[in-house]
ZAMARGU-4260 file (C-alpha; in steps of 0.2 Angstrom, whole numbers, plus 5000, padded with zeros to 4 digits):
<rodrens>
0) 4543/5366/4873 | 4535/5350/4867 | 4526/5338/4878 | 4528/5320/4873 | 4543/5309/4870
5) 4538/5306/4852 | 4535/5324/4848 | 4544/5334/4835 | 4561/5340/4840 | 4563/5359/4839
10) 4574/5364/4824 | 4587/5374/4833 | 4606/5377/4830 | 4619/5387/4839 | 4622/5402/4827
15) 4635/5415/4829 | 4629/5432/4827 | 4637/5450/4828 | 4625/5461/4837 | 4629/5479/4842
20) 4629/5482/4861 | 4612/5491/4864 | 4611/5506/4876 | 4601/5496/4889 | 4616/5484/4891
25) 4627/5497/4899 | 4632/5496/4917 | 4645/5489/4929 | 4647/5470/4930 | 4656/5457/4940
30) 4660/5442/4928 | 4665/5425/4934 | 4682/5419/4929 | 4684/5411/4911 | 4675/5394/4910
35) 4688/5381/4906 | 4685/5363/4910 | 4671/5353/4917 | 4677/5356/4935 | 4670/5374/4934
40) 4652/5367/4936 | 4656/5359/4953 | 4655/5375/4962 | 4641/5388/4962 | 4646/5404/4952
45) 4637/5420/4948 | 4639/5436/4937 | 4631/5452/4943 | 4626/5465/4930 | 4615/5480/4930
50) 4602/5488/4918 | 4586/5496/4916 | 4570/5494/4906 | 4555/5505/4903 | 4538/5497/4907
55) 4521/5506/4906 | 4531/5522/4904 | 4541/5520/4920 | 4559/5516/4920 | 4564/5501/4932
60) 4582/5499/4937 | 4587/5481/4940 | 4601/5470/4946 | 4604/5454/4935 | 4612/5439/4943
65) 4617/5425/4931 | 4623/5410/4940 | 4622/5392/4946 | 4616/5383/4962 | 4622/5365/4966
70) 4610/5352/4971 | 4618/5338/4981 | 4614/5319/4981 | 4610/5309/4997 | 4629/5308/5001
75) 4630/5327/5000 | 4641/5326/4985 | 4638/5339/4971 | 4626/5331/4959 | 4618/5344/4948
80) 4622/5362/4943 | 4607/5372/4939 | 4608/5388/4929 | 4597/5403/4932 | 4596/5421/4928
85) 4587/5432/4942 | 4581/5450/4939 | 4579/5460/4955 | 4571/5478/4955 | 4583/5490/4963
90) 4579/5502/4977 | 4564/5492/4985 | 4562/5481/5000 | 4564/5463/4994 | 4551/5456/5007
95) 4538/5468/4999 | 4542/5462/4982 | 4534/5446/4974 | 4546/5433/4966 | 4541/5422/4951
100) 4550/5406/4945 | 4549/5403/4926 | 4553/5388/4916 | 4548/5380/4899 | 4544/5362/4896
105) 4549/5348/4885 | 4554/5339/4895 | 4571/5343/4889 | 4569/5362/4886 | 4579/5376/4893
110) 4569/5392/4898 | 4577/5403/4884 | 4559/5405/4876 | 4550/5413/4891 | 4566/5422/4895
115) 4570/5432/4879 | 4553/5429/4871 | 4541/5435/4884 | 4546/5442/4901 | 4565/5446/4903
120) 4570/5464/4902 | 4576/5461/4884 | 4567/5453/4870 | 4572/5445/4853 | 4562/5452/4838
125) 4555/5439/4826 | 4544/5440/4811 | 4525/5438/4813 | 4516/5423/4808 | 4516/5415/4795
130) 4534/5421/4790 | 4551/5414/4793 | 4562/5426/4803 | 4577/5430/4791 | 4594/5424/4796
135) 4607/5433/4807 | 4610/5447/4813 | 4595/5446/4825 | 4588/5461/4834 | 4587/5462/4853
140) 4576/5476/4861 | 4570/5483/4877 | 4556/5472/4883 | 4542/5484/4888 | 4531/5469/4893
145) 4544/5462/4905 | 4535/5457/4922 | 4548/5467/4932 | 4534/5480/4934 | 4525/5467/4945
150) 4538/5454/4951 | 4556/5450/4953 | 4560/5436/4940 | 4570/5420/4941 | 4572/5410/4925
155) 4578/5392/4928 | 4585/5380/4916 | 4580/5362/4919 | 4593/5349/4923 | 4605/5346/4908
160) 4597/5360/4898 | 4604/5378/4895 | 4620/5379/4906 | 4613/5367/4919 | 4624/5351/4920
165) 4623/5334/4927 | 4639/5332/4938 | 4650/5316/4939 | 4642/5311/4956 | 4624/5314/4949
170) 4613/5300/4942 | 4601/5303/4927 | 4588/5293/4936 | 4588/5305/4950 | 4583/5320/4939
175) 4575/5314/4923 | 4557/5310/4927 | 4541/5318/4932 | 4543/5316/4951 | 4562/5318/4951
180) 4561/5334/4941 | 4549/5341/4953 | 4560/5337/4968 | 4575/5345/4959 | 4566/5361/4956
185) 4559/5361/4974 | 4577/5360/4980 | 4583/5373/4969 | 4569/5385/4974 | 4572/5382/4993
190) 4590/5385/4990 | 4587/5401/4981 | 4575/5408/4994 | 4588/5405/5007 | 4603/5413/4997
195) 4593/5428/4992 | 4583/5430/5008 | 4566/5429/4999 | 4557/5417/5011 | 4544/5431/5016
200) 4541/5436/4998 | 4525/5432/4989 | 4529/5417/4978 | 4523/5412/4961 | 4527/5398/4948
205) 4525/5401/4930 | 4527/5386/4918 | 4524/5384/4900 | 4520/5367/4891 | 4528/5353/4901
210) 4531/5367/4913 | 4513/5366/4917 | 4515/5348/4921 | 4530/5353/4932 | 4519/5366/4940
215) 4507/5353/4947 | 4520/5342/4954 | 4531/5356/4960 | 4517/5365/4969 | 4512/5350/4979
220) 4530/5346/4984 | 4533/5364/4989 | 4517/5365/4999 | 4518/5348/5007 | 4537/5344/5009
225) 4545/5361/5010 | 4532/5371/5019 | 4532/5384/5005 | 4515/5391/5003 | 4512/5399/4985
230) 4502/5414/4981 | 4499/5408/4963 | 4502/5396/4950 | 4502/5402/4932 | 4500/5390/4918
235) 4503/5394/4900 | 4499/5381/4886 | 4493/5367/4898 | 4495/5348/4899 | 4491/5339/4915
240) 4484/5323/4908 | 4493/5316/4893 | 4479/5305/4889 | 4471/5321/4881 | 4486/5324/4869
245) 4482/5326/4851 | 4500/5320/4847 | 4498/5302/4841 | 4481/5298/4849 | 4480/5283/4836
250) 4493/5274/4847 | 4480/5273/4861 | 4465/5266/4853 | 4449/5267/4863 | 4453/5284/4870
255) 4443/5296/4859 | 4444/5312/4870 | 4459/5319/4861 | 4450/5320/4844 | 4435/5330/4852
260) 4447/5341/4862 | 4457/5345/4847 | 4443/5350/4836 | 4441/5368/4841 | 4459/5371/4837
265) 4457/5364/4820 | 4442/5375/4818 | 4452/5391/4823 | 4466/5386/4812 | 4455/5382/4797
270) 4446/5399/4800 | 4463/5408/4801 | 4469/5401/4784 | 4452/5403/4776 | 4449/5384/4773
275) 4431/5383/4779 | 4416/5382/4769 | 4407/5398/4766 | 4394/5398/4780 | 4407/5394/4793
280) 4421/5405/4786 | 4409/5420/4787 | 4406/5418/4806 | 4416/5428/4819 | 4429/5416/4827
285) 4421/5417/4845 | 4404/5412/4838 | 4412/5398/4827 | 4422/5391/4842 | 4407/5390/4853
290) 4398/5379/4840 | 4413/5369/4837 | 4415/5365/4856 | 4397/5360/4857 | 4398/5348/4842
295) 4415/5341/4849 | 4407/5336/4865 | 4389/5333/4861 | 4390/5325/4844 | 4407/5321/4838
300) 4413/5312/4854 | 4397/5302/4856 | 4399/5296/4838 | 4417/5291/4840 | 4412/5281/4856
305) 4400/5271/4845 | 4415/5263/4836 | 4410/5250/4823 | 4392/5251/4828 | 4391/5269/4820
310) 4381/5267/4804 | 4387/5272/4787 | 4374/5286/4786 | 4379/5292/4803 | 4397/5291/4799
315) 4395/5302/4783 | 4384/5314/4793 | 4398/5317/4806 | 4411/5318/4792 | 4401/5332/4784
320) 4399/5341/4800 | 4418/5339/4803 | 4421/5346/4785 | 4410/5361/4791 | 4422/5364/4806
325) 4438/5359/4798 | 4437/5362/4779 | 4445/5344/4777 | 4437/5334/4763 | 4423/5322/4768
330) 4432/5308/4758 | 4448/5311/4769 | 4438/5311/4785 | 4429/5295/4781 | 4445/5287/4776
335) 4453/5293/4792 | 4439/5284/4802 | 4434/5302/4808 | 4450/5302/4818 | 4463/5315/4813
340) 4478/5317/4824 | 4487/5334/4825 | 4501/5328/4814 | 4488/5322/4801 | 4479/5339/4802
345) 4496/5349/4800 | 4500/5339/4784 | 4483/5339/4776 | 4475/5356/4778 | 4486/5366/4767
350) 4492/5352/4756 | 4484/5358/4740 | 4495/5373/4741 | 4511/5363/4745 | 4511/5370/4763
355) 4512/5362/4781 | 4505/5371/4796 | 4514/5374/4812 | 4511/5363/4827 | 4516/5375/4841
360) 4507/5389/4832 | 4496/5384/4817 | 4496/5401/4810 | 4514/5398/4803 | 4517/5389/4787
365) 4531/5380/4778 | 4534/5370/4763 | 4528/5352/4764 | 4543/5340/4766 | 4534/5325/4758
370) 4517/5327/4750 | 4514/5309/4751 | 4516/5307/4770 | 4502/5305/4782 | 4509/5317/4795
375) 4519/5333/4795 | 4538/5330/4795 | 4542/5346/4805 | 4535/5361/4814 | 4536/5377/4803
380) 4534/5388/4818 | 4549/5381/4827 | 4559/5382/4811 | 4553/5400/4809 | 4559/5407/4825
385) 4571/5395/4835 | 4587/5400/4827 | 4584/5419/4832 | 4581/5414/4850 | 4596/5403/4851
390) 4608/5415/4843 | 4602/5430/4852 | 4602/5422/4869 | 4620/5415/4867 | 4626/5432/4862
395) 4616/5440/4877 | 4622/5429/4890 | 4641/5431/4885 | 4641/5449/4881 | 4628/5457/4893
400) 4626/5445/4907 | 4644/5440/4906 | 4641/5422/4909 | 4645/5406/4898 | 4660/5411/4888
405) 4667/5395/4880 | 4653/5384/4885 | 4638/5378/4874 | 4621/5383/4880 | 4609/5369/4876
410) 4592/5376/4871 | 4585/5359/4871 | 4590/5341/4876 | 4577/5330/4868 | 4581/5312/4865
415) 4595/5311/4878 | 4585/5311/4895 | 4577/5294/4894 | 4563/5302/4904 | 4553/5292/4917
420) 4535/5297/4915 | 4529/5287/4930 | 4521/5299/4942 | 4516/5293/4959 | 4501/5305/4964
425) 4498/5311/4982 | 4491/5298/4993 | 4493/5284/4981 | 4506/5270/4980 | 4507/5265/4962
430) 4514/5275/4947 | 4504/5281/4933 | 4512/5275/4916 | 4504/5289/4906 | 4506/5305/4916
435) 4491/5313/4924 | 4496/5326/4937 | 4478/5333/4940 | 4479/5324/4957 | 4495/5333/4962
440) 4487/5350/4958 | 4471/5346/4966 | 4480/5341/4982 | 4490/5357/4982 | 4474/5367/4980
445) 4466/5358/4995 | 4482/5359/5006 | 4482/5378/5002 | 4464/5383/4999 | 4470/5401/4995
450) 4481/5396/4981 | 4475/5404/4965 | 4478/5396/4947 | 4479/5406/4931 | 4477/5397/4915
455) 4483/5404/4898 | 4482/5397/4881 | 4482/5401/4863 | 4468/5397/4850 | 4481/5391/4837
460) 4491/5379/4849 | 4490/5361/4842 | 4503/5355/4855 | 4492/5358/4870 | 4475/5363/4863
465) 4466/5377/4873 | 4450/5366/4874 | 4459/5352/4881 | 4466/5363/4895 | 4449/5369/4899
470) 4443/5351/4900 | 4457/5346/4912 | 4453/5360/4924 | 4435/5357/4924 | 4438/5339/4928
475) 4450/5343/4943 | 4444/5333/4959 | 4441/5349/4969 | 4426/5357/4977 | 4416/5370/4969
480) 4423/5383/4982 | 4440/5379/4975 | 4435/5380/4957 | 4433/5399/4960 | 4452/5400/4962
485) 4455/5395/4944 | 4454/5409/4930 | 4455/5406/4911 | 4463/5417/4898 | 4463/5413/4879
490) 4473/5422/4866 | 4474/5424/4847 | 4491/5416/4847 | 4499/5399/4848 | 4508/5388/4861
495) 4521/5402/4864 | 4507/5415/4867 | 4520/5430/4867 | 4526/5427/4849 | 4511/5437/4844
500) 4514/5455/4849 | 4496/5459/4853 | 4495/5444/4863 | 4511/5448/4872 | 4503/5465/4877
505) 4487/5456/4883 | 4495/5442/4893 | 4507/5454/4901 | 4492/5465/4907 | 4483/5449/4913
510) 4497/5442/4923 | 4501/5459/4931 | 4483/5460/4937 | 4484/5442/4943 | 4500/5445/4953
515) 4493/5462/4960 | 4477/5454/4966 | 4485/5439/4975 | 4502/5445/4982 | 4494/5451/4998
520) 4504/5467/4998 | 4490/5478/4992
</rodrens>
């Protein structure tokens, strides 16, 4: 879910929970043999179960396939076992049915979040912001906002996450990197299309967080190397150029863009928590954000670029304007040299109340770990919901999907991947040391000029701020004609847009319309 090597780790744990089998879980199934020993992962396996879900008042019957596909190395030896869960609508012609591949980010995250938080046929219930979800037992319900109304779904766990496993003949350097990861997913998708006879289906990619970085790399590989034209690429909580990240921009002095692009998210957050001075606090959010965006690019950014030549009077004037848009004290802003990182902001905004704001969703609050620290020590949003997702998903895979008994599902695998961030963009020969995959996406859009891109983001996302996403797409090196293939959707939610129930309803409707308009079936 996070997008930089030094980002905060998700506070997740494997929690046992006793959950009654819900009615929607009933149906025949064909479970694999018990999983004992590492050798199990050397061969592909699957478990087939059946269920149904009501979406838009209509009951959809589906087949669920939980399984693994084996990726081989250059010597044709099993190197990586990749886990997936696919949901197929029953009683329809597969060729006339879109298929969408979902994955979360990290790098180092499984796809548990999109799976049972957003679009799978079941959903875990968590407490709304800013509350911490109570401990087990957790509740799983039918997901009336699953995308099975519009597309078959394939949830893929990235190498070494979830039930995906690096095998003895696999090498970490072949999978744990920007380009390496893209090739692994491309090989998985091609194998999946062959196994399930889906080559002639409309095809979509859906990535969240680092999954949007993967989207750009993967779209180009599929189009150029695998001859797989895509109907659409769906981005949620986007980061294409890591130079725009508000996580630790002080480590890259001279690049002031992250501060400007993060300001509107600060504004939205301060407005939500009622920390703005009265004139700003009384404005509707959409009006306030337009003003914040204008100041960010046309006043604030210019002032930062002046560096030490900015006069004291001008510095104070900018600090007072920043106070208007953030609620942070003028003295603090001047002491910070007008540069407040995401971690600084999360620590400082609610410090007078002993609270820290979330990073993935700044509407969430949690007790401040250390009031004397410069930056937040943890992410209250992650600590508020992660345990529910992990416990519920472990129960669901074993008891409903009939897969994974006796094996640990890795929700995240941060700190173990030694990720290679060097990306070689299309038609270039030298790697970028700070990832910027805008060239990859631009190349994919030029190679397939009919490719449509949908961009989704939350106003309260401080991991991948919405204004930074807008900026990156506005800077894509493509023609004005191709720019019309990009659409933007913003929500009153955070990084995990679907955590907010109203936003889940809205994004479901928006993605459904996007697929229906681009699947070439209507």
